C-alpha positions in Angstrom: 35.7 -13.5 -38.3 33.8 -16.8 -38.7 36.1 -18.9 -40.7 35.1 -19.5 -44.3 31.9 -17.5 -44.0 32.7 -13.8 -43.7 34.9 -11.7 -46.0 38.6 -12.1 -45.3 40.4 -9.2 -43.7 42.9 -8.5 -46.4 44.8 -5.9 -44.4 45.5 -8.7 -41.9 46.4 -11.2 -44.6 48.8 -8.7 -46.3 50.3 -7.5 -43.1 50.8 -11.2 -42.1 52.5 -11.8 -45.4 55.1 -9.1 -44.7 56.5 -11.3 -42.0 57.6 -13.9 -44.6 60.1 -11.4 -46.1 62.2 -11.5 -42.9 61.9 -15.2 -42.5 63.2 -15.8 -46.0 66.0 -13.2 -45.6 67.3 -15.5 -42.8 66.5 -18.8 -44.5 67.7 -17.5 -47.9 71.1 -16.4 -46.5 71.4 -19.8 -44.7 70.2 -21.9 -47.6 71.9 -20.1 -50.6 75.2 -18.8 -49.2 76.1 -20.6 -46.0 77.9 -23.6 -47.6 79.9 -21.2 -49.8 80.7 -19.0 -46.8 82.0 -22.0 -44.9 84.1 -23.4 -47.8 85.4 -20.2 -49.4 85.5 -17.7 -46.5 86.2 -19.9 -43.4 87.8 -22.6 -45.5 86.0 -25.3 -43.5 85.7 -28.8 -45.1 82.5 -29.2 -47.1 82.3 -32.9 -45.9 82.4 -31.8 -42.3 79.5 -29.4 -42.8 77.6 -32.0 -44.6 77.9 -34.3 -41.6 76.9 -31.5 -39.3 73.8 -30.9 -41.4 72.8 -34.5 -41.3 73.3 -34.8 -37.6 71.3 -31.7 -36.9 68.3 -33.1 -38.7 68.2 -36.1 -36.3 67.8 -33.5 -33.4 65.2 -31.6 -35.5 63.1 -34.8 -35.7 62.4 -34.3 -32.0 62.9 -30.5 -31.7 60.3 -29.5 -34.4 57.4 -31.6 -33.2 58.3 -30.5 -29.6 58.0 -26.9 -30.7 54.7 -27.6 -32.4 53.4 -29.2 -29.2 54.4 -26.2 -27.2 52.7 -23.8 -29.5 49.4 -25.8 -29.6 49.4 -25.9 -25.8 50.0 -22.2 -25.4 47.1 -20.1 -24.0 47.2 -16.4 -23.5 45.9 -12.9 -24.3 48.0 -12.7 -27.5 46.9 -16.2 -28.7 49.2 -19.1 -29.3 51.1 -18.0 -32.4 52.1 -14.3 -32.0 54.3 -14.5 -28.8 56.4 -17.3 -30.3 56.8 -15.5 -33.6 58.3 -12.5 -31.9 60.5 -14.5 -29.5 61.8 -16.8 -32.2 62.5 -13.9 -34.6 64.7 -12.0 -32.1 66.6 -15.2 -31.2 67.1 -16.3 -34.8 68.3 -12.8 -35.8 70.9 -12.8 -33.1 72.1 -16.3 -34.1 72.2 -15.4 -37.8 74.7 -12.7 -37.1 76.9 -15.0 -35.0 76.6 -17.7 -37.7 78.2 -15.4 -40.3 80.8 -14.0 -37.9 84.2 -15.3 -36.9 85.0 -14.4 -33.2 88.8 -14.4 -33.9 89.7 -18.0 -34.8 92.5 -18.5 -37.4 91.4 -19.3 -40.9 93.7 -21.7 -42.8 93.2 -24.5 -45.3 96.5 -26.2 -44.4 96.3 -26.1 -40.6 92.7 -25.3 -39.7 91.8 -24.2 -36.2 89.3 -26.9 -35.1 87.7 -24.4 -32.6 86.4 -22.6 -35.6 84.8 -25.8 -36.9 83.2 -26.4 -33.6 81.9 -22.8 -33.4 80.4 -23.1 -36.9 78.7 -26.4 -36.0 77.2 -25.0 -32.8 75.9 -21.9 -34.5 74.5 -24.1 -37.3 72.5 -26.1 -34.8 71.4 -23.0 -32.9 70.2 -21.4 -36.1 67.9 -24.3 -36.8 66.5 -24.4 -33.3 65.7 -20.7 -33.2 64.3 -20.6 -36.7 61.9 -23.4 -35.6 60.6 -21.2 -32.8 59.4 -18.6 -35.3 58.7 -20.6 -38.4 56.3 -23.1 -37.0 53.8 -20.6 -35.4 54.1 -18.3 -38.3 53.0 -20.8 -41.0 50.5 -22.4 -38.6 48.4 -19.3 -38.8 47.5 -19.9 -42.5 44.6 -22.4 -41.8 43.0 -19.9 -39.3 42.3 -17.3 -41.9 39.7 -19.4 -43.8 38.5 -23.0 -44.5 37.2 -22.1 -48.0 39.4 -24.0 -50.5 39.5 -21.2 -53.1 40.2 -18.5 -50.5 42.9 -20.8 -49.0 44.7 -21.0 -52.3 44.8 -17.2 -52.4 45.7 -16.7 -48.7 48.6 -19.2 -49.1 49.9 -17.2 -52.1 50.2 -13.9 -50.2 52.9 -14.9 -47.7 54.6 -17.0 -50.4 54.7 -13.9 -52.5 56.5 -12.0 -49.8 58.6 -15.0 -49.1 59.7 -15.0 -52.7 60.5 -11.3 -52.4 62.8 -12.1 -49.4 64.5 -14.8 -51.4 64.9 -12.5 -54.4 66.6 -9.8 -52.2 69.0 -12.4 -50.9 70.0 -13.8 -54.2 70.2 -10.4 -56.0 71.9 -8.4 -53.2 74.1 -10.7 -51.2 77.2 -10.6 -53.4 77.1 -6.9 -54.2 76.4 -5.9 -50.6 79.1 -8.2 -49.2 81.6 -6.6 -51.5 80.3 -3.0 -50.6 80.3 -3.6 -46.9 83.5 -5.5 -46.8 86.9 -5.3 -48.5 85.5 -5.3 -52.1 85.7 -9.1 -52.6 82.9 -11.7 -52.5 84.7 -13.6 -49.7 84.8 -10.7 -47.2 84.2 -11.9 -43.6 83.2 -8.3 -42.5 80.8 -8.0 -45.5 79.0 -11.2 -44.6 78.7 -10.3 -40.9 77.3 -6.8 -41.6 74.9 -8.1 -44.2 73.7 -10.8 -41.7 73.1 -8.0 -39.2 71.0 -6.0 -41.7 69.0 -9.1 -42.6 68.4 -9.8 -38.9 67.1 -6.3 -38.3 64.7 -6.5 -41.3 63.5 -9.9 -40.1 62.5 -8.4 -36.7 60.7 -5.5 -38.4 58.8 -7.9 -40.7 57.6 -10.1 -37.8 56.5 -7.0 -35.8 54.3 -6.0 -38.8 52.8 -9.5 -39.0 52.1 -9.6 -35.3 50.5 -6.2 -35.3 48.4 -6.8 -38.4 46.9 -10.0 -37.0 46.3 -8.6 -33.5 42.5 -8.5 -34.0 42.2 -12.1 -35.2 40.4 -14.5 -32.8 42.4 -15.3 -29.7 40.7 -18.6 -29.1 40.9 -20.8 -32.1 38.1 -23.3 -32.9 38.3 -26.8 -31.6 41.3 -26.2 -29.4 42.3 -29.4 -27.6 40.7 -29.7 -24.2 43.7 -31.6 -22.8 47.3 -30.7 -23.2 49.1 -32.3 -26.2 52.1 -34.4 -25.1 55.1 -35.0 -27.3 54.2 -38.7 -27.5 50.7 -37.7 -28.6 52.2 -35.4 -31.2 54.2 -38.2 -32.7 51.1 -40.4 -32.8 49.2 -37.6 -34.6 52.0 -37.4 -37.2 52.3 -41.2 -37.6 48.5 -41.6 -38.0 48.1 -39.0 -40.7 48.8 -40.8 -43.9 48.3 -37.7 -46.0 50.9 -35.8 -43.9 53.5 -38.6 -44.7 52.6 -38.4 -48.4 52.9 -34.6 -48.4 56.2 -34.8 -46.5 57.8 -37.2 -49.0 56.6 -35.1 -52.0 57.8 -31.8 -50.5 61.2 -33.1 -49.3 62.0 -34.5 -52.7 60.9 -31.5 -54.7 62.5 -29.0 -52.4 65.8 -30.8 -52.4 66.0 -30.3 -56.1 65.5 -26.6 -55.8 67.8 -26.3 -52.8 70.7 -27.9 -54.8 70.3 -25.3 -57.5 70.0 -22.5 -55.0 72.9 -23.6 -52.9 75.2 -24.1 -55.8 74.3 -20.8 -57.5 77.3 -18.8 -56.2 79.7 -21.6 -57.1 78.3 -21.8 -60.6 78.5 -18.1 -61.4 81.9 -17.7 -59.7 83.7 -20.6 -61.4 81.7 -21.5 -64.6 80.3 -18.2 -65.6 83.1 -16.2 -64.2 81.0 -13.4 -62.9 79.1 -13.4 -59.5 77.4 -10.2 -60.6 75.3 -12.3 -63.0 74.0 -14.2 -60.0 72.0 -11.1 -59.1 70.5 -11.0 -62.7 69.6 -14.7 -62.4 68.1 -14.0 -59.0 65.8 -11.3 -60.4 64.8 -13.6 -63.3 64.1 -16.4 -60.8 62.1 -14.0 -58.7 60.0 -13.0 -61.7 59.4 -16.6 -62.5 58.3 -17.5 -59.0 56.0 -14.5 -58.9 54.3 -15.8 -62.1 53.9 -19.2 -60.5 52.5 -17.7 -57.3 49.9 -15.8 -59.3 49.0 -18.7 -61.6 48.6 -21.4 -58.9 45.4 -20.1 -57.3 43.9 -19.1 -60.6 44.5 -22.4 -62.4 43.7 -24.5 -59.3 40.3 -23.0 -59.0 39.6 -24.0 -62.6 41.4 -27.3 -63.1 41.9 -28.5 -59.5 45.0 -28.1 -57.4 46.3 -31.7 -57.9 46.3 -31.5 -61.6 48.0 -28.1 -61.6 50.6 -29.3 -59.2 51.5 -32.2 -61.5 51.6 -29.9 -64.5 54.0 -27.5 -62.8 56.2 -30.4 -61.7 56.5 -31.4 -65.4 57.4 -27.8 -66.3 60.1 -27.7 -63.6 61.5 -31.1 -64.8 61.7 -29.8 -68.4 63.3 -26.5 -67.4 66.1 -28.2 -65.4 67.1 -30.3 -68.4 67.0 -27.3 -70.6 69.1 -25.2 -68.2 71.7 -28.0 -68.1 72.2 -27.8 -71.9 71.7 -24.1 -72.4 73.7 -22.8 -69.4 76.2 -25.6 -69.1 77.0 -27.2 -72.4 75.9 -24.5 -74.9 76.9 -21.5 -72.8 74.0 -19.4 -73.9 73.2 -17.2 -70.9 70.1 -15.6 -72.4 68.5 -18.9 -73.2 69.6 -20.1 -69.8 67.7 -17.2 -68.2 64.6 -17.9 -70.2 64.5 -21.5 -69.0 65.4 -20.4 -65.5 62.2 -18.2 -65.4 60.2 -21.1 -66.7 61.5 -23.5 -64.0 61.1 -20.9 -61.2 57.5 -20.4 -62.2 56.9 -24.1 -61.5 58.9 -23.8 -58.2 56.9 -20.7 -57.1 53.6 -22.5 -57.8 54.7 -25.6 -55.9 55.7 -23.5 -52.9 52.2 -22.0 -52.7 50.6 -25.4 -53.2 52.7 -26.8 -50.4 51.3 -24.3 -47.9 47.7 -24.8 -49.1 48.2 -28.6 -49.1 49.5 -28.6 -45.5 46.5 -26.6 -44.4 44.3 -29.3 -45.9 46.4 -31.9 -44.1 45.6 -30.1 -40.8 41.9 -30.3 -41.6 42.2 -34.0 -42.6 43.9 -34.8 -39.3 41.2 -33.0 -37.4 38.6 -35.0 -39.4 40.3 -38.3 -38.6 41.1 -37.7 -34.9 38.6 -35.1 -33.7 41.3 -32.9 -32.4 43.0 -29.9 -34.1 46.8 -29.7 -33.9 47.7 -26.9 -36.3 51.3 -26.4 -35.0 52.2 -30.0 -34.6 51.3 -30.6 -38.3 52.9 -27.4 -39.4 56.1 -28.3 -37.5 56.6 -30.8 -40.3 57.0 -27.9 -42.7 59.9 -26.6 -40.8 61.3 -30.2 -40.6 60.9 -30.9 -44.3 62.7 -27.6 -45.2 65.6 -28.6 -42.9 65.6 -32.2 -44.2 65.7 -31.0 -47.8 68.6 -28.7 -46.8 70.4 -31.5 -45.1 70.2 -33.7 -48.2 71.4 -30.8 -50.2 74.3 -30.2 -47.8 75.4 -33.8 -47.9 75.2 -34.0 -51.7 77.1 -30.7 -52.1 79.6 -31.4 -49.3 80.5 -34.9 -50.5 80.2 -33.9 -54.2 82.6 -31.0 -53.9 85.1 -33.3 -52.2 84.8 -36.0 -54.9 85.3 -33.5 -57.7 88.3 -32.0 -56.0 86.9 -28.6 -55.3 89.1 -26.3 -53.1 87.8 -22.9 -51.9 91.4 -21.7 -51.4 92.3 -22.0 -55.0 92.2 -19.1 -57.5 91.1 -21.5 -60.3 89.1 -24.8 -60.0 89.9 -28.0 -62.0 87.6 -29.0 -64.8 86.3 -31.9 -62.7 85.1 -29.4 -60.1 83.3 -27.3 -62.7 81.6 -30.3 -64.3 80.6 -31.6 -60.8 79.0 -28.2 -59.9 77.1 -28.3 -63.2 75.8 -31.8 -62.7 74.8 -31.2 -59.1 73.1 -28.0 -59.9 71.1 -29.0 -63.0 71.2 -32.7 -63.7 70.5 -34.2 -60.2 67.5 -31.9 -59.3 65.2 -33.2 -62.1 65.7 -36.7 -60.7 64.3 -35.5 -57.4 61.4 -33.7 -59.1 60.5 -36.8 -61.0 60.5 -38.8 -57.8 58.3 -36.2 -56.2 55.8 -36.4 -59.1 55.5 -40.2 -58.7 55.0 -40.0 -54.9 52.4 -37.3 -55.2 50.5 -39.0 -58.0 50.3 -42.3 -56.2 49.8 -41.4 -52.5 48.4 -37.8 -52.1 44.6 -38.1 -52.0 43.2 -34.8 -50.7 41.5 -33.6 -53.9 38.4 -31.4 -54.0 35.9 -34.2 -53.4 37.8 -35.6 -50.4 38.2 -32.1 -48.8 34.5 -31.5 -49.2 33.9 -34.7 -47.2 36.5 -33.6 -44.6 34.9 -30.2 -44.1 31.4 -31.7 -43.9 32.6 -34.2 -41.4 34.2 -31.6 -39.2 31.1 -29.4 -39.3 28.9 -32.4 -38.4 31.1 -33.3 -35.5 
């Protein structure tokens, strides 16, 4: 398929998108339930895990660009993306099971076994490393489907739609499944381990579908670097791409807000609502909202321009957070809370699609500036930004829970803990969204006119 000219192979696009379900099953379980699993099941200090998350991101600052460099230098019959997708998926699925397993260490809040803490920290770092192996090559494939801006918006929406489905399954099913597969409680160690095993298997199946569906795509990608890309050169590529830096700052800020809400969901429904079953209902409402945003983003972007639509959806998300704080927290109106949750998640879903399309444009912009195409080096920043946002989330939650006197071993939390959860979940996120809006408005310049210039420049070269 000659990029941007011939009709897209939609079977390949949809099959490719299926792989995102598995990726988000793993990432969703990690992002939405890991902190709660550590604090309430293993009784590990939230501050300790916040420190581990921050330290792991320092290593990711080297590890992720390194993986992008390896992928961009890969040559073989199966292309440079597919082999790494399969290998990374299998490794991450195995680590996911061990991450949500306890090999036999004692669990105690009064006299904790430090070996359990070390085990959890090691598995945490290994999860991040193995997820990088599959996540970077997977999302790096998006720009190879087409260079047409309208088609790119649509292509970016397909895997994001499946990604949202994976997240929906995690939020809606985790608590009921953990209870069913374990001892009937939402803190069942056996239940979490078995659920992680199921998610790992589904992840492997999804990646196999994606790899098989894209097997007939070109093996040799256009403008592949004639010389091998070194890690030092990869860092220079990242540093020299001003629009990549603008995109990274915008995405990290916006994603951190959503990750706070996502990561605190189980705490909120367990201690403030008093029913973790309603988390599943909220997850379905959130999934519906994200689906609306996924569909609207390409439609509205083609009419009003992606930049304008992105800013509008950021405004919607900001408003929805404030409304959820008052409706769900202060007024206690669950129905109204769900309505505003759907509205906010529509903005979040739209922004997630926009991020994939924007990063594809950043790849082209880097190609235009340097004359070399480094898809995976640039897309390694997507994996890094997700982990950076999660690290910020983990530090805020870890330190925040400690400051408000949260204790996972208690049968009832103090009022200070409940108010702290509410503030961290709904009052802090809109601050991050507002900062993301300001950074995007001032520094991100890849509008339609600029991208036309970029594509014409690449074609002329």
